[in-house]
C-alpha positions as CSV (number, residue, x, y, z in Angstrom):
1,M,0.0,-0.1,0.0
2,N,1.4,3.4,-0.9
3,D,1.7,6.4,1.4
4,R,-1.4,8.1,0.2
5,L,-3.6,5.0,0.6
6,E,-2.1,4.3,4.1
7,A,-2.9,7.9,5.1
8,E,-6.4,7.7,3.6
9,Q,-7.1,4.5,5.6
10,R,-5.9,6.3,8.9
11,M,-8.2,9.2,8.2
12,K,-11.1,6.9,7.6
13,E,-10.5,5.0,10.8
14,A,-10.3,8.3,12.7
15,G,-13.6,9.5,11.3
16,R,-12.0,12.4,9.4
17,L,-12.8,11.5,5.8
18,P,-16.4,12.1,4.9
19,E,-18.4,9.7,2.7
20,G,-17.4,10.0,-1.0
21,Q,-14.1,11.7,-0.4
22,S,-10.6,10.5,-1.3
23,L,-7.4,11.8,0.4
24,T,-4.9,13.8,-1.6
25,L,-1.3,14.7,-0.6
26,R,-1.3,17.5,-3.2
27,F,-3.3,20.7,-3.1
28,P,-5.4,20.7,-6.3
29,I,-6.1,24.2,-7.9
30,L,-9.7,24.7,-9.0
31,H,-11.4,28.1,-9.7
32,Y,-13.7,29.9,-12.0
33,G,-12.0,32.6,-14.1
34,A,-8.5,33.8,-14.4
35,V,-6.0,34.6,-11.6
36,P,-6.4,38.4,-10.9
37,D,-3.5,40.8,-10.2
38,F,-3.1,42.3,-6.8
39,D,-2.5,46.1,-6.6
40,K,-1.8,46.9,-3.0
41,D,-2.4,50.6,-3.3
42,N,-5.9,50.2,-4.8
43,W,-7.0,47.1,-2.9
44,S,-9.7,47.5,-0.3
45,F,-11.8,45.1,1.8
46,R,-15.4,46.3,2.0
47,V,-17.9,45.5,4.9
48,F,-21.5,46.3,4.0
49,G,-25.2,45.3,4.2
50,Q,-26.9,45.0,7.5
51,V,-24.2,46.6,9.7
52,D,-24.2,49.7,11.8
53,E,-21.7,51.4,9.5
54,E,-20.4,50.4,6.2
55,T,-16.7,50.4,6.1
56,S,-13.6,49.7,3.9
57,L,-10.1,48.6,5.0
58,T,-6.9,49.0,3.1
59,W,-4.5,46.1,2.7
60,D,-2.3,47.6,5.5
61,E,-5.3,48.1,7.8
62,F,-6.4,44.5,7.3
63,C,-3.0,43.1,8.0
64,A,-2.8,45.1,11.2
65,L,-5.8,43.1,12.7
66,P,-5.0,40.3,15.2
67,Q,-4.4,37.1,13.3
68,T,-5.1,33.5,14.2
69,E,-3.6,30.2,13.1
70,V,-6.1,27.3,12.5
71,M,-5.3,23.7,11.5
72,M,-8.1,22.2,9.5
73,D,-9.1,19.4,7.1
74,I,-10.4,20.7,3.8
75,H,-12.9,18.8,1.6
76,C,-13.7,19.7,-1.9
77,V,-17.1,19.0,-3.5
78,T,-15.2,17.4,-6.4
79,A,-14.3,14.6,-3.9
80,W,-10.8,15.3,-2.7
81,S,-9.8,15.9,0.8
82,K,-6.6,17.3,2.4
83,T,-6.0,17.0,6.1
84,D,-3.9,18.9,8.6
85,T,-3.7,22.1,6.5
86,L,-2.4,25.1,8.4
87,W,-4.0,28.5,7.7
88,K,-3.3,32.0,9.1
89,G,-5.7,34.9,8.9
90,V,-8.4,36.9,10.5
91,T,-11.6,35.4,12.0
92,L,-15.0,37.1,11.6
93,Q,-15.0,36.9,15.4
94,T,-12.0,39.1,15.4
95,L,-13.4,41.6,13.0
96,V,-16.4,42.0,15.3
97,S,-14.4,42.2,18.5
98,A,-12.0,44.7,17.0
99,G,-14.9,46.9,16.0
100,A,-14.3,46.5,12.3
101,V,-17.7,45.0,11.9
102,K,-20.9,45.8,13.9
103,I,-23.5,43.3,12.8
104,K,-27.2,44.1,13.2
105,K,-29.3,41.7,15.2
106,D,-31.4,40.5,12.3
107,V,-28.5,39.2,10.3
108,T,-28.8,35.5,9.3
109,A,-26.4,35.2,6.4
110,V,-23.1,36.6,5.0
111,V,-22.0,36.7,1.4
112,Q,-18.3,36.7,0.5
113,H,-17.7,39.0,-2.5
114,C,-14.6,38.2,-4.5
115,E,-12.8,39.4,-7.6
116,Q,-14.5,39.0,-11.0
117,G,-18.0,39.1,-9.4
118,Y,-17.7,35.6,-7.7
119,T,-19.8,35.2,-4.5
120,T,-20.7,32.4,-2.1
121,N,-23.0,32.5,1.0
122,L,-22.8,31.1,4.5
123,P,-25.2,31.2,7.5
124,I,-23.9,33.7,10.0
125,Q,-23.5,31.1,12.6
126,T,-21.1,29.2,10.2
127,A,-19.1,32.3,9.4
128,M,-18.7,33.1,13.2
129,G,-17.3,29.6,13.9
130,D,-13.7,28.9,14.7
131,N,-13.4,27.1,11.4
132,F,-14.1,30.1,9.1
133,L,-11.0,32.1,8.4
134,L,-10.2,35.2,6.2
135,A,-6.9,33.7,5.3
136,T,-3.7,35.5,4.2
137,H,-1.3,32.6,4.7
138,Y,-1.1,28.8,4.0
139,D,1.5,26.5,5.6
140,G,3.5,29.3,7.0
141,E,3.8,31.3,3.7
142,P,1.6,33.9,2.1
143,L,-1.0,32.6,-0.2
144,N,0.2,32.1,-3.8
145,P,-1.9,33.6,-6.5
146,E,-3.5,30.4,-7.6
147,H,-4.8,29.8,-4.1
148,G,-6.3,33.2,-3.6
149,Y,-3.5,35.7,-2.8
150,P,-3.8,38.1,-1.0
151,L,-6.9,37.0,0.8
152,R,-9.4,34.1,0.7
153,G,-12.1,32.7,2.8
154,V,-11.5,29.2,4.2
155,C,-14.1,27.0,5.9
156,G,-12.7,23.5,6.9
157,A,-13.2,20.9,9.6
158,I,-11.2,21.1,12.8
159,P,-10.8,17.5,14.0
160,G,-12.6,16.8,17.2
161,R,-14.8,19.9,16.9
162,N,-18.3,18.4,16.3
163,D,-20.0,21.7,17.3
164,L,-18.9,23.4,14.0
165,D,-20.6,23.4,10.6
166,D,-18.2,21.8,8.2
167,V,-18.8,22.8,4.7
168,Y,-17.2,22.1,1.3
169,F,-14.2,24.1,0.3
170,W,-15.9,26.2,-2.4
171,K,-17.8,27.9,0.6
172,G,-14.6,29.9,0.9
173,G,-14.0,32.4,-1.9
174,K,-10.6,33.1,-3.4
175,W,-9.4,36.7,-3.9
176,L,-11.9,38.0,-1.3
177,R,-12.8,41.6,-1.5
178,G,-15.7,42.0,1.0
179,L,-18.4,40.7,3.2
180,E,-22.1,41.5,2.8
181,F,-24.3,40.8,5.9
182,L,-28.0,40.1,5.2
183,S,-31.1,39.3,7.1
184,Y,-32.0,36.8,4.3
185,D,-30.2,34.1,2.4
186,K,-28.6,35.1,-1.0
187,P,-27.1,32.1,-2.9
188,G,-23.8,32.8,-4.6
189,F,-22.2,31.7,-7.9
190,W,-22.1,28.1,-7.6
191,E,-25.2,27.8,-5.5
192,K,-27.1,29.3,-8.4
193,A,-25.5,27.0,-10.8
194,G,-26.7,23.8,-9.0
195,Y,-24.5,23.3,-6.1
196,H,-26.2,22.7,-2.7
197,N,-27.0,25.9,-0.9
198,R,-25.7,24.6,2.5
199,G,-22.8,22.2,1.5
200,N,-22.3,20.3,4.7
201,V,-19.6,17.7,4.1
202,W,-20.9,15.0,6.5
203,R,-24.3,15.0,4.9
204,E,-22.9,15.0,1.4
205,E,-24.8,18.2,0.5
206,R,-23.1,18.6,-3.0
207,F,-25.9,19.5,-5.4
208,V,-29.3,21.1,-5.5
209,D,-31.1,17.9,-6.1
210,Q,-30.0,16.8,-2.6
211,Q,-31.5,19.9,-1.0
212,Q,-34.3,19.5,1.5
């Protein structure tokens, strides 16, 4: 048995590999559209929607926020999984506690707005979890362009944390430029194109025909 198959068997036995997933030791690159350029002087991160005050952060202001490291397993809807991935960035909890975001009480959903008009939605409870990160670094290094540099959303599974909502990897948008807070749900790009609106990995919520 090769290294990948041995590792895959260990993850299955540990309950860390959802049904229908295969372990990869690589980090596949999948996204819609071309890789955008990053212009630090003109980049901004917008917070808007159902918030007390809409705001916009420069790259330097965003980088000055307290950062967190999180080790997560990530699961792609295309059936690959990668375990023990290390990410660094800013949690939504941090944005709230730092005063960068003041969410209104009726907010139920948050939409990630990315370059080239890409969007994806999450329930506010999911986005406020420890497993959702606005990531600037992967494996100790800044994100590379193909993986979302300079900023991407990441939502994975923290082993042993059964209290969190573990969703497929597309629910974190690459090249993130803002968060929109809403009092209603608003499906994003892939959700409108036939992907499941919730995307929970343990329930295999992959496509719209599996929605309840």
